[in-house]
N, C-alpha and C positions, 0 to 999 in steps of 0.2 A: 269697135272698142278703141277708145282713144289711148294715146301714149300714157296719159295720166292714169287711166284706169288699169292699164297694164302694169305700170309701176306700182300702183297701190296693191294690185293683186299679188305681184311678186313680193313686195315688202310685207304685205299682210300674211302671205304664205310663209315667208321667212320668220316673221314675228311668231306665228303659230308654232313653227318648227323649233324656234329658239325656246319658247315657253315650254314646249314639250320636252326638249333636251334638258332644260333647267329642272323641270319636275322629275325627270328620270335621274338626273344627277343628285338632286336632293333625296330622292328615295334611296339611291345607291349609298349616299353619304350616311343616311340614317341607318341603313342596313349594316354598313361597315362599322359605324359607331356602336351599334348594338352588339355586334360580334366582338369588337374590341373590349367593350365593357364586360361582356360575358367571359371573355378570355381572361381579362384582368381579375374578375371575381374568382374564377377557377384557379388562377395562379395564386391569388391571395389565400384562398382556402387551402390549397396544397402546401403553400408556404407555412401557414399556421399549423397544419397537421404535422408537417415535418418538424417544425419547431417544437410542438408538444411531444412528438415522439423522441426527439433528441433530448429534450429536457427530462422526460421520463427515464430514458436510458441513462442519462447522467446521474439522476437521483438514484437509480438502481445501483449503478457502479459505485457511487459515493457511499451508499449504504453497505454494499459488499466490502468495500475497502475499509470502512470503519469497523465492520465486524472482523475482518481479517487482522486489522491492527490490534483490536481488542484481544483476539485469540493469540497473537504473537506476544503481546504484553503479558497475558496470563501464563503462557509457556515460559517466557523469560523469568517471571516471578517464581514459577515452580522450579525451574532449573536452579535459580539463585538459592532457593530454599534448600533444595537437595544438596547443592554444593556446600552451603553453610553447615548442613547436618554432617556431611561427610568430613568436612574440615574439622568440626568439633570431635567427631569420632576419631579422626587421625590424631588430633591434639591429645585427646584423652588416652588413646592407645600409646602414643609417644611418652606421655607423662607416666603411664603405668610401666612401660618398658624402662624408662629412666629410673623409676623407683626401684624396680627389680634389680637393675644393674648396680645401683648404689648399694642395695642390701647385699647382693652377692659379693660386691667388692669389699664391703665391711666384713662379711663372713670370711672371705679369703684372707683379708688382712688379719682377722683374729686367729684363723687357722695358721697363718704364717707366723704370727707372733708366738702362738702356742708351740709350733714346731721349733722356732728359734730358742725359746725357753727350754724345751725338751732337749734340744741338741746341746744347748749351753750347759744345762744341768748335767747331761751325760758326760760332757767334756770335763766339767769340774770334778765329777766323781772319778773319772779316769785319772785326772791329774792328782787327786787326793790319794788314790790307791797307788799311783806311781810313786808318790812321795813317801809312802809308807815303807 
């Protein structure tokens, strides 16, 4: 075998080995690429699921919050109505008591005037009898 044949054999063998390594590298690259794509799709699906769950939870909380606000506003209106009613009752009671007090004061005034006239008349009679 000549030097030339030996070199061709070595380079031919190296070329075959190189092509084999390139084929293996391409296979490995395709395998890794497929795994990355699968992982990306899985991550994307999980992210979409998580987003949908978060969105649903937010909507649920929003709805509950709106219901609670409505309930609070209804309670506030009911309390306001009750306070207004009690305020009217107190005002009416106060007006009634004021009227009663005025009537009693007028009665006492009349009674006092009657007593003053009675005493005055009695004193006049006493003076007239004393003058006699």
